[in-house]
C-alpha positions as CSV (number, residue, x, y, z in Angstrom):
1,X,-14.2,11.0,-95.4
2,X,-15.0,11.9,-98.9
3,X,-14.5,15.5,-100.2
4,X,-14.3,16.8,-96.7
5,X,-10.8,15.6,-96.6
6,X,-9.7,18.5,-98.8
7,X,-10.4,20.8,-95.9
8,X,-7.9,18.9,-93.8
9,X,-5.3,19.0,-96.7
10,X,-5.7,22.8,-96.9
11,X,-5.3,23.1,-93.1
12,X,-2.1,21.0,-93.3
13,X,-0.8,23.4,-96.1
14,X,-1.6,26.3,-93.8
15,X,0.4,24.6,-91.0
16,X,3.4,24.2,-93.3
17,X,3.3,27.9,-94.1
18,X,2.9,28.7,-90.4
19,X,5.9,26.7,-89.4
20,X,8.0,28.3,-92.2
21,X,6.9,31.7,-91.1
22,X,7.7,31.0,-87.4
23,X,11.3,30.0,-88.2
24,X,11.8,32.9,-90.6
25,X,10.3,35.5,-88.3
26,X,12.7,34.4,-85.5
27,X,15.7,34.5,-87.8
28,X,14.7,37.9,-89.2
29,X,14.1,39.6,-85.9
30,X,17.4,38.3,-84.6
31,X,19.2,39.5,-87.7
32,X,17.6,43.0,-87.4
33,X,18.3,43.5,-83.7
34,X,21.2,41.1,-82.8
35,X,19.3,40.8,-79.5
36,X,18.2,37.6,-77.8
37,X,15.9,39.8,-75.7
38,X,14.0,40.8,-78.8
39,X,13.9,37.2,-79.9
40,X,12.5,36.0,-76.6
41,X,10.0,38.9,-76.6
42,X,8.6,37.9,-80.0
43,X,8.2,34.2,-78.8
44,X,6.6,35.4,-75.5
45,X,4.2,37.7,-77.2
46,X,2.9,35.0,-79.6
47,X,2.3,32.7,-76.6
48,X,0.8,35.5,-74.5
49,X,-1.6,36.4,-77.3
50,X,-2.9,32.8,-77.2
51,X,-3.1,32.7,-73.5
52,X,-5.2,35.8,-73.2
53,X,-7.8,34.8,-75.9
54,X,-8.0,31.0,-75.1
55,X,-11.0,31.0,-72.8
56,X,-12.9,33.7,-74.6
57,X,-12.3,32.1,-78.0
58,X,-14.0,29.0,-76.5
59,X,-17.0,31.1,-75.3
60,X,-17.3,32.7,-78.8
61,X,-17.0,29.3,-80.5
62,X,-20.0,28.0,-78.4
63,X,-22.1,31.1,-79.2
64,X,-21.4,31.8,-82.9
65,X,-20.9,29.9,-86.2
66,X,-17.5,28.1,-85.9
67,X,-17.0,27.9,-89.6
68,X,-17.2,31.7,-89.9
69,X,-14.9,32.2,-87.0
70,X,-12.3,30.1,-88.7
71,X,-12.7,32.1,-91.9
72,X,-12.3,35.3,-90.0
73,X,-9.2,34.0,-88.2
74,X,-7.6,32.9,-91.5
75,X,-8.3,36.1,-93.4
76,X,-7.1,38.4,-90.6
77,X,-3.9,36.4,-90.0
78,X,-3.2,36.5,-93.7
79,X,-3.5,40.3,-93.8
80,X,-1.3,40.6,-90.7
81,X,1.4,38.5,-92.2
82,X,1.4,40.6,-95.4
83,X,1.9,43.8,-93.4
84,X,5.3,42.5,-92.4
85,X,6.3,42.6,-96.1
86,X,5.8,46.3,-96.2
87,X,6.6,47.4,-92.7
88,X,9.4,45.1,-91.4
89,X,10.3,46.8,-88.1
90,X,11.0,45.0,-84.7
91,X,8.0,46.8,-83.2
92,X,5.7,45.6,-86.0
93,X,7.0,42.1,-85.7
94,X,6.1,42.2,-82.0
95,X,2.6,43.5,-82.7
96,X,2.0,40.9,-85.4
97,X,3.4,38.0,-83.2
98,X,0.9,38.9,-80.5
99,X,-2.0,39.2,-83.0
100,X,-1.2,35.9,-84.6
101,X,-1.1,34.2,-81.2
102,X,-4.4,35.7,-80.2
103,X,-6.2,34.9,-83.5
104,X,-4.7,31.4,-83.7
105,X,-6.8,30.5,-80.6
106,X,-10.0,31.2,-82.4
107,X,-9.1,28.9,-85.3
108,X,-7.7,26.1,-83.2
109,X,-10.6,26.0,-80.8
110,X,-13.3,26.3,-83.5
111,X,-11.6,23.7,-85.7
112,X,-11.1,21.1,-82.8
113,X,-14.6,21.6,-81.5
114,X,-16.3,21.2,-84.9
115,X,-14.5,18.0,-86.1
116,X,-17.3,15.7,-84.7
117,X,-19.9,17.8,-86.5
118,X,-18.1,17.8,-89.8
119,X,-17.1,14.1,-90.0
120,X,-19.4,12.4,-87.5
121,X,-18.7,11.4,-83.9
122,X,-18.2,7.8,-84.8
123,X,-15.2,8.8,-86.9
124,X,-13.4,11.1,-84.6
125,X,-10.5,8.7,-83.8
126,X,-9.9,8.0,-87.5
127,X,-10.1,11.7,-88.4
128,X,-7.9,12.7,-85.5
129,X,-5.3,10.1,-86.5
130,X,-5.3,11.5,-90.0
131,X,-5.0,15.1,-88.7
132,X,-2.0,14.0,-86.5
133,X,-0.4,12.3,-89.5
134,X,-0.8,15.5,-91.6
135,X,0.6,17.6,-88.7
136,X,3.7,15.4,-88.5
137,X,4.2,15.6,-92.3
138,X,3.6,19.4,-92.1
139,X,6.2,19.8,-89.4
140,X,8.9,18.0,-91.4
141,X,8.1,19.8,-94.6
142,X,7.7,23.2,-92.8
143,X,11.1,23.1,-91.0
144,X,13.0,21.7,-94.0
145,X,11.3,24.0,-96.4
146,X,12.1,27.1,-94.3
147,X,15.8,26.0,-94.1
148,X,16.1,25.4,-97.9
149,X,14.1,28.4,-99.1
150,X,15.7,30.9,-96.7
151,X,19.0,30.3,-98.5
152,X,17.7,31.1,-102.0
153,X,14.8,33.6,-101.6
154,X,14.1,36.8,-99.6
155,X,12.2,36.2,-96.3
156,X,9.2,38.1,-97.8
157,X,8.6,35.2,-100.2
158,X,8.3,32.8,-97.3
159,X,6.0,35.2,-95.4
160,X,4.0,35.6,-98.6
161,X,3.6,31.8,-98.8
162,X,2.2,31.7,-95.3
163,X,-0.2,34.5,-96.1
164,X,-1.4,32.6,-99.2
165,X,-1.9,29.5,-97.2
166,X,-4.2,31.4,-94.8
167,X,-6.2,32.9,-97.7
168,X,-6.5,29.5,-99.4
169,X,-7.8,27.9,-96.1
170,X,-10.4,30.7,-95.9
171,X,-11.4,30.2,-99.5
172,X,-11.9,26.5,-99.0
173,X,-13.9,27.1,-95.8
174,X,-16.1,29.7,-97.6
175,X,-17.3,27.1,-100.2
176,X,-17.1,24.0,-97.9
177,X,-20.3,24.3,-95.8
178,X,-22.0,22.2,-93.2
179,X,-24.9,22.6,-90.9
180,X,-24.3,25.2,-88.2
181,X,-24.1,23.2,-84.9
182,X,-24.2,26.2,-82.6
183,X,-27.7,27.3,-81.7
184,X,-27.3,29.3,-78.5
185,X,-25.9,32.6,-79.6
186,X,-28.1,34.6,-77.1
187,X,-26.8,37.6,-75.4
188,X,-23.1,38.5,-75.8
189,X,-22.4,40.9,-73.0
190,X,-19.5,40.5,-70.6
191,X,-21.8,39.3,-67.8
192,X,-23.1,36.4,-70.0
193,X,-19.6,35.5,-71.0
194,X,-18.6,35.2,-67.4
195,X,-21.6,32.9,-66.8
196,X,-20.5,30.8,-69.8
197,X,-17.0,30.5,-68.2
198,X,-18.6,29.5,-64.9
199,X,-20.5,26.7,-66.7
200,X,-17.2,25.3,-68.0
201,X,-15.8,25.1,-64.4
202,X,-19.0,23.4,-63.2
203,X,-18.9,21.0,-66.2
204,X,-15.3,20.0,-65.6
205,X,-15.7,19.4,-61.9
206,X,-18.8,17.3,-62.6
207,X,-16.5,15.0,-64.6
208,X,-13.6,13.9,-62.5
209,X,-12.0,11.9,-65.3
210,X,-12.0,15.0,-67.5
211,X,-10.4,16.9,-64.7
212,X,-7.7,14.3,-64.3
213,X,-7.0,14.2,-68.1
214,X,-6.6,18.0,-68.0
215,X,-4.1,17.7,-65.1
216,X,-2.1,15.1,-67.1
217,X,-2.2,17.3,-70.2
218,X,-1.0,20.4,-68.3
219,X,1.9,18.3,-66.9
220,X,2.7,17.0,-70.4
221,X,2.9,20.5,-71.9
222,X,5.1,21.6,-69.0
223,X,7.3,18.5,-69.4
224,X,7.6,19.1,-73.2
225,X,9.8,22.1,-72.6
226,X,12.6,19.9,-71.4
227,X,12.9,18.0,-74.7
228,X,12.3,21.1,-76.9
229,X,15.3,22.7,-75.1
230,X,17.1,19.4,-75.0
231,X,17.2,18.5,-78.7
232,X,19.2,21.6,-79.8
233,X,21.6,21.0,-76.9
234,X,22.0,17.4,-77.9
235,X,22.5,18.4,-81.6
236,X,25.3,20.8,-80.6
237,X,27.0,18.1,-78.5
238,X,26.9,15.8,-81.5
239,X,28.5,18.4,-83.8
240,X,28.8,22.1,-83.1
241,X,29.3,22.6,-86.9
242,X,26.2,20.7,-88.0
243,X,23.6,21.6,-85.4
244,X,20.8,22.2,-87.9
245,X,21.5,18.9,-89.6
246,X,21.3,16.8,-86.5
247,X,18.2,18.7,-85.3
248,X,16.6,17.9,-88.6
249,X,17.5,14.3,-88.4
250,X,16.1,13.9,-84.9
251,X,12.8,15.7,-85.5
252,X,12.5,14.1,-89.0
253,X,12.8,10.6,-87.6
254,X,10.4,11.6,-84.8
255,X,8.0,12.8,-87.4
256,X,8.2,9.5,-89.4
257,X,7.3,7.6,-86.2
258,X,4.2,9.8,-85.8
259,X,3.2,9.3,-89.4
260,X,3.3,5.5,-89.0
261,X,1.6,5.5,-85.7
262,X,-1.4,7.5,-86.9
263,X,-1.6,5.3,-90.0
264,X,-1.9,2.1,-87.7
265,X,-4.4,3.4,-85.2
266,X,-7.5,3.2,-87.3
267,X,-6.6,-0.3,-88.6
268,X,-6.9,-2.2,-85.3
269,X,-10.3,-2.6,-83.6
270,X,-8.8,-2.7,-80.0
271,X,-7.1,0.7,-80.6
272,X,-10.5,2.2,-81.3
273,X,-11.6,1.6,-77.8
274,X,-10.3,2.2,-74.3
275,X,-9.3,5.8,-75.0
276,X,-8.2,6.7,-71.5
277,X,-6.0,3.6,-71.0
278,X,-4.3,4.0,-74.3
279,X,-3.8,7.8,-73.7
280,X,-2.1,7.1,-70.4
281,X,-0.1,4.2,-71.8
282,X,1.2,6.0,-74.8
283,X,2.1,9.1,-72.7
284,X,4.2,6.9,-70.4
285,X,6.0,5.3,-73.4
286,X,6.5,8.7,-75.0
287,X,8.2,10.1,-71.9
288,X,10.3,6.9,-71.6
289,X,11.5,7.5,-75.2
290,X,12.5,11.1,-74.6
291,X,14.5,10.0,-71.5
292,X,16.3,7.3,-73.4
293,X,17.4,9.3,-76.5
294,X,18.2,12.5,-74.7
295,X,20.5,10.6,-72.3
296,X,23.0,9.3,-74.8
297,X,25.3,10.6,-77.6
298,X,25.2,7.5,-79.8
299,X,23.5,8.6,-83.0
300,X,22.0,5.2,-83.9
301,X,20.5,4.9,-80.4
302,X,19.2,8.5,-80.5
303,X,17.5,8.0,-83.9
304,X,16.0,4.7,-83.0
305,X,14.4,6.1,-79.8
306,X,13.4,9.3,-81.6
307,X,11.4,7.1,-83.9
308,X,10.0,5.2,-80.9
309,X,9.0,8.4,-79.2
310,X,7.4,9.8,-82.3
311,X,5.2,6.7,-82.5
312,X,3.7,7.2,-79.0
313,X,3.7,11.0,-79.0
314,X,1.4,11.2,-82.0
315,X,-0.8,8.4,-80.6
316,X,-1.1,10.3,-77.2
317,X,-2.1,13.5,-79.0
318,X,-4.7,11.7,-81.2
319,X,-6.4,10.0,-78.2
320,X,-6.4,13.2,-76.2
321,X,-8.2,15.1,-78.9
322,X,-10.7,12.2,-79.4
323,X,-11.5,12.1,-75.7
324,X,-12.1,15.9,-75.5
325,X,-14.3,15.8,-78.6
326,X,-16.6,13.4,-76.7
327,X,-17.9,16.3,-74.6
328,X,-21.3,17.8,-75.4
329,X,-21.3,20.0,-78.4
330,X,-23.0,22.9,-76.5
331,X,-19.9,23.3,-74.4
332,X,-17.2,21.7,-76.5
333,X,-15.8,25.1,-77.7
334,X,-15.2,26.2,-74.2
335,X,-13.7,22.9,-73.3
336,X,-11.2,23.3,-76.1
337,X,-10.6,26.9,-75.0
338,X,-9.5,25.4,-71.6
339,X,-7.3,22.9,-73.5
340,X,-5.7,25.7,-75.5
341,X,-5.1,27.7,-72.4
342,X,-3.5,24.7,-70.6
343,X,-1.3,24.0,-73.6
344,X,0.2,27.5,-73.8
345,X,0.4,28.0,-70.1
346,X,2.2,24.7,-69.6
347,X,4.7,25.4,-72.3
348,X,5.4,28.9,-70.9
349,X,5.9,27.7,-67.4
350,X,8.0,24.8,-68.6
351,X,10.4,27.0,-70.6
352,X,10.8,29.3,-67.6
353,X,11.5,26.4,-65.3
354,X,13.9,24.8,-67.8
355,X,16.0,27.9,-68.2
356,X,16.3,28.2,-64.5
357,X,17.0,24.5,-63.8
358,X,19.6,24.2,-66.6
359,X,21.9,26.5,-64.5
360,X,22.2,23.8,-61.9
361,X,21.3,20.6,-63.8
362,X,22.6,19.0,-67.0
363,X,20.2,18.5,-69.9
364,X,19.8,14.7,-69.3
365,X,19.1,15.3,-65.6
366,X,16.5,17.9,-66.6
367,X,14.8,15.4,-68.9
368,X,14.9,12.7,-66.3
369,X,13.4,15.0,-63.7
370,X,10.5,16.3,-66.0
371,X,9.6,13.1,-67.8
372,X,10.3,10.9,-64.9
373,X,7.8,13.0,-62.8
374,X,5.3,12.8,-65.7
375,X,5.5,9.0,-65.6
376,X,5.0,8.9,-61.8
377,X,2.0,11.2,-62.0
378,X,0.3,9.0,-64.6
379,X,1.0,5.8,-62.7
380,X,-0.4,7.3,-59.4
381,X,-3.6,8.5,-61.2
382,X,-3.9,5.1,-63.0
383,X,-3.7,3.2,-59.7
384,X,-6.3,5.4,-58.1
385,X,-8.7,5.0,-61.1
386,X,-8.2,1.2,-61.2
387,X,-8.9,1.0,-57.5
388,X,-12.1,2.9,-57.9
389,X,-13.0,1.2,-61.2
390,X,-13.3,4.5,-63.0
391,X,-11.1,3.8,-66.0
392,X,-13.8,4.4,-68.7
393,X,-14.2,7.8,-70.4
394,X,-17.9,7.3,-70.9
395,X,-21.1,9.2,-70.2
396,X,-22.7,7.9,-67.0
397,X,-26.5,8.4,-67.4
398,X,-27.0,10.1,-64.1
399,X,-23.9,12.3,-64.6
400,X,-25.1,13.1,-68.1
401,X,-28.4,14.5,-66.8
402,X,-26.5,16.7,-64.4
403,X,-24.2,17.9,-67.1
404,X,-27.1,18.7,-69.4
405,X,-28.6,20.8,-66.6
406,X,-25.4,22.8,-66.4
407,X,-25.1,23.5,-70.2
408,X,-28.8,24.2,-70.7
409,X,-29.1,27.0,-68.1
């Protein structure tokens, strides 16, 4: 990957700062207001900001220079974070949370869509595995770092680190240039934007495999709410006095599994092929792992299957990104806009459903219901695809001509 890898390291450092800021922001707003309503509102506003801008960030990423969009997103988010150091009120936290969610979509969509152009389409699996590995490391460092730093420094220091990470990312992007892959800027009025969104709908429905992958992905993000709620509950059941410790152990072991998985993927030739088969297979194994370790209170068993789950969770994410990046560059930004929308929408609906169902179900039953349903959905889709011999995420020549007509209009 050469010198281009420094961009990925910078992005990982930004992710660390983002995770530290997320933890600290939640802690500070709760400390200020002593209200779970305010805490829920901050989380909801961040997600809503991303939902609202997801599709339009995809349209913009297909019409303008994606590198400049990432720079704009980084600089603006850095400034927004710094505002909290000088005006730390609940209202300002709410405004900034919404803005961060909205601007985050522009960076995420542009970054994901541009990976094949930066590193080459033949290296997308290797690069995505490396990105997933850095993400797992960033998650562990970010959560542990916020826990340690928050005990010895003022929250403004952690927020300042996050702002610095955004500015550093923008600085690297400013000097790290590549050929602009977007040529179709054209008109930018609202009518044209709606036409662009319609093209995405036509593109997805022309590719039934892509549509099915999106359905599975939406179900996965919905299902993820059960284990995100389940891990804190499990940690409390293990020890009410050491909840943070056990959460850290579980997610830390999970992260180590992800690091090893993404290190192994590029080393085996077979794993570089059959993207759809491996995506479905790793998704099933990931759901199985969550069911197993969230259904027991034996620490050794929990940590073993947390590691097992981390292996396949990271692999599923890597193969999903690699499949979506195989779409045509002219429309790839909008496709990742749809992906970003499904991701945030699935999590939101899942958390609402989880909070309601936990009133009548135990946590293990909720996990069985969500992840068991996920396994069944994938198995049913797999059987249908095998019966129709459609289990290849490739470009059919006739289909490709139809797709090119759609994106060239």
